[in-house]
C-alpha positions in Angstrom: -5.8 -7.9 5.3 -2.8 -9.6 3.9 -2.7 -13.6 3.3 0.5 -13.4 4.9 0.0 -12.0 8.2 -1.1 -14.4 10.8 -2.8 -14.1 14.1 -1.6 -15.7 17.2 -3.4 -16.4 20.6 -2.4 -17.2 24.1 -2.9 -20.5 23.0 -0.6 -21.2 20.1 1.5 -18.2 20.5 4.4 -21.1 21.1 3.8 -22.6 18.1 3.3 -19.5 15.9 5.9 -17.5 17.4 8.8 -19.0 19.4 9.1 -22.6 17.5 9.1 -20.6 13.9 12.0 -21.6 11.7 12.0 -17.9 10.6 12.0 -14.7 12.1 8.6 -13.3 13.5 7.7 -9.7 13.8 4.7 -9.4 16.4 2.6 -6.9 16.4 0.9 -6.5 19.8 -2.1 -4.5 18.6 -5.7 -3.9 19.8 -8.8 -3.3 17.5 -9.5 0.3 19.4 -6.1 1.6 18.7 -5.6 4.2 16.3 -1.5 4.0 15.8 -2.4 0.2 15.2 -4.6 0.5 12.4 -2.3 3.4 11.1 0.7 0.9 10.8 -1.5 -2.3 9.5 -1.2 -1.7 5.7 2.6 -1.4 6.4 3.1 -4.4 8.1 0.7 -6.3 5.7 3.2 -5.2 2.7 6.3 -6.5 4.8 4.7 -9.6 5.5 4.2 -9.7 1.2 7.6 -8.4 0.6 9.1 -10.8 3.4 7.2 -13.9 2.6 9.6 -17.1 3.5 12.1 -15.0 4.9 10.1 -14.0 7.8 6.5 -13.6 9.1 4.3 -11.3 11.0 1.8 -12.4 13.7 -0.6 -10.2 15.0 -1.6 -10.4 18.9 -4.7 -9.0 19.8 -4.1 -7.6 23.5 -7.6 -8.0 24.5 -8.3 -11.1 23.6 -4.5 -12.8 24.6 -4.1 -10.9 28.0 -1.8 -13.9 28.9 0.8 -13.1 26.3 0.7 -9.5 26.5 1.4 -9.5 30.1 4.4 -12.4 29.4 6.2 -9.6 27.6 5.0 -6.8 29.6 3.1 -5.0 26.8 2.1 -1.5 28.2 1.4 0.7 25.4 0.5 -0.4 21.8 1.7 -0.8 19.2 4.5 -2.5 20.2 6.4 -5.0 17.9 8.9 -7.4 19.0 11.0 -9.4 16.5 12.0 -12.6 17.5 14.3 -15.2 16.5 14.8 -19.1 17.8 12.4 -18.0 20.6 14.1 -14.9 21.8 13.2 -11.5 21.4 15.6 -9.4 19.4 14.5 -6.5 19.0 11.6 -4.2 20.3 10.3 -1.2 18.7 7.2 1.0 20.8 5.0 3.0 18.8 3.8 3.5 15.3 6.9 4.4 12.9 6.9 4.1 8.8 7.6 1.3 6.9 11.2 1.7 6.6 11.5 1.2 10.5 9.6 -1.6 10.3 11.5 -3.1 7.5 14.7 -2.1 9.5 13.4 -4.5 12.4 12.9 -7.4 10.1 16.4 -6.7 8.3 18.6 -6.3 11.6 17.7 -10.3 12.6 17.9 -11.8 8.9 
């Protein structure tokens, strides 16, 4: 796992994501989710490539149900792109690294 991938909880989601001074790609995931594990290496690479310009934050929906409920997470992986505390883009389901990079690029 990349040192550039952050893990947010219900308690620190506001600080880590909503108050971030750079755009944030949030990955709602769970350890038992195969597609979530499948996209993890791409997210690690993107976290490193975009370090300083955007950040990648993972939220384990089993451990942080309040945040998952707030953002209506019904299917995982679900990725939300935040900028200035607002959701700018959504991707549900596993996609390749180019599509994940496009999510970030559209808000930079």
